[in-house]
C-alpha positions as CSV (number, residue, x, y, z in Angstrom):
1,M,-12.7,1.7,-32.2
2,S,-13.1,-0.5,-29.2
3,V,-15.8,-0.2,-26.5
4,A,-13.2,1.1,-24.0
5,E,-12.3,3.9,-26.4
6,N,-16.0,4.9,-26.7
7,I,-16.6,5.1,-22.9
8,P,-16.1,8.9,-22.7
9,K,-18.6,9.3,-25.5
10,Y,-21.1,7.0,-23.8
11,A,-20.6,8.9,-20.5
12,V,-21.3,12.3,-22.2
13,I,-24.5,10.8,-23.8
14,A,-25.6,9.3,-20.5
15,V,-25.1,12.7,-18.8
16,L,-27.0,14.5,-21.5
17,V,-29.9,12.1,-21.5
18,G,-30.1,12.1,-17.7
19,G,-30.0,15.8,-17.6
20,F,-32.7,16.1,-20.2
21,G,-34.8,13.6,-18.2
22,V,-34.4,15.6,-15.0
23,W,-35.4,18.8,-16.8
24,L,-38.3,17.1,-18.5
25,W,-39.7,15.3,-15.4
26,P,-41.6,18.4,-13.9
27,H,-43.2,19.0,-17.3
28,V,-44.4,15.5,-18.1
29,G,-44.1,13.5,-14.9
30,P,-47.0,12.9,-12.5
31,G,-48.9,16.0,-11.3
32,D,-48.9,17.1,-7.7
33,T,-49.1,14.3,-5.3
34,G,-50.3,14.3,-1.7
35,S,-47.0,15.2,-0.1
36,R,-46.3,18.0,-2.6
37,T,-49.8,19.5,-2.4
38,K,-49.7,20.2,1.3
39,A,-48.8,23.7,2.0
40,A,-48.5,26.1,4.9
41,L,-51.5,28.3,4.5
42,K,-52.6,31.6,5.9
43,V,-55.9,31.3,7.6
44,P,-57.9,34.5,7.7
45,D,-60.4,35.7,10.4
46,L,-63.5,34.0,9.0
47,S,-66.8,35.6,8.3
48,P,-69.7,34.0,10.2
49,Q,-70.8,32.0,7.1
50,A,-67.3,30.8,6.5
51,A,-67.0,29.7,10.2
52,I,-70.0,27.6,9.7
53,G,-68.5,26.3,6.5
54,K,-65.3,25.4,8.3
55,E,-67.3,23.2,10.8
56,A,-69.0,21.4,7.9
57,F,-65.7,21.1,6.0
58,D,-63.9,19.7,9.0
59,A,-66.7,17.1,9.4
60,V,-67.2,16.1,5.8
61,C,-64.2,17.2,3.6
62,A,-61.1,17.5,5.7
63,E,-60.4,13.7,5.8
64,C,-59.4,13.9,2.2
65,H,-58.9,17.6,1.4
66,G,-57.0,18.2,4.7
67,A,-57.1,20.8,7.4
68,N,-57.8,24.2,6.0
69,A,-58.2,22.5,2.5
70,A,-54.4,22.1,2.2
71,G,-54.7,18.6,0.7
72,T,-53.7,15.1,1.9
73,D,-52.5,11.9,0.3
74,K,-56.2,11.1,-0.2
75,G,-57.3,14.3,-2.0
76,P,-56.1,17.6,-3.5
77,P,-55.8,20.9,-1.9
78,L,-58.7,23.2,-2.6
79,V,-56.5,26.2,-1.7
80,H,-54.8,25.8,-5.1
81,D,-54.9,28.0,-8.2
82,I,-56.6,25.3,-10.2
83,Y,-59.7,25.8,-8.0
84,N,-59.8,29.6,-8.5
85,P,-63.3,30.8,-9.3
86,G,-62.6,31.4,-12.9
87,H,-61.7,27.7,-13.4
88,H,-64.0,26.1,-10.8
89,P,-66.9,28.4,-10.1
90,D,-69.0,28.0,-6.9
91,E,-71.5,25.9,-8.8
92,A,-68.7,23.3,-9.4
93,F,-68.5,22.7,-5.7
94,F,-72.3,22.1,-5.5
95,V,-72.2,19.6,-8.4
96,A,-69.2,17.9,-6.9
97,A,-70.8,17.5,-3.5
98,K,-74.1,16.2,-5.0
99,L,-72.8,14.0,-7.8
100,G,-69.2,13.3,-7.0
101,V,-66.3,14.0,-9.4
102,R,-64.5,11.8,-11.9
103,Q,-60.7,12.0,-11.5
104,H,-59.3,14.7,-13.8
105,H,-56.8,17.1,-12.4
106,W,-55.1,14.9,-9.7
107,P,-54.1,11.3,-9.2
108,Y,-56.4,10.6,-6.3
109,G,-59.2,8.7,-8.0
110,N,-62.8,9.6,-8.1
111,M,-64.6,11.6,-5.4
112,P,-67.9,10.1,-4.3
113,P,-71.0,12.2,-3.7
114,Q,-71.1,13.7,-0.2
115,Q,-74.0,13.8,2.3
116,V,-74.3,17.5,2.8
117,S,-77.1,20.0,2.4
118,Q,-77.1,22.9,-0.1
119,D,-76.7,25.3,2.9
120,Q,-73.7,23.4,4.1
121,V,-72.1,23.4,0.6
122,A,-72.7,27.2,0.4
123,A,-71.0,27.7,3.7
124,I,-68.1,25.3,2.7
125,V,-67.7,27.3,-0.5
126,Q,-67.5,30.5,1.4
127,Y,-64.9,29.0,3.7
128,V,-62.8,27.8,0.8
129,R,-63.1,31.1,-1.0
130,E,-62.0,33.0,2.0
131,L,-59.0,30.7,2.5
132,Q,-58.2,31.1,-1.2
133,L,-58.4,34.9,-1.1
134,E,-56.1,35.0,2.0
135,N,-53.6,32.9,0.1
136,G,-53.6,35.0,-3.1
137,I,-55.9,32.9,-5.2
138,T,-58.3,35.1,-7.1
139,T,-60.5,34.7,-10.1
140,K,-58.6,34.1,-13.3
141,P,-59.9,33.3,-16.7
142,H,-60.1,29.7,-17.5
143,T,-57.2,28.8,-19.8
144,M,-56.9,25.1,-19.5
């Protein structure tokens, strides 16, 4: 058989391989990136503590984590199920602020330690948790 006679076979194989690649990409391709992590969020009426946390968040965290913790091309959204309290308890935010975080869930690189007080972190956590709850993110068992 000549190459010309095999073209239909090659075309079918190419379509099958391409289709498999398209199907496989969401499963093995890069995780969420900045443009895909931004989401329209519902913002609740904040408690007094969360309102203080929003001010601190906007001053220290929003440059990377975005307005209302929706994420940017510099950092992930904190209003995301991966940060639910069952996977990232409140203490994880305190450790992250104090010591920084090595890249592990997202492709943004390491997060450096932040210059915030324990009281500011507590208020930021309250703010993030209220945003999460308003957007349907609740405590789930850690399964990763």
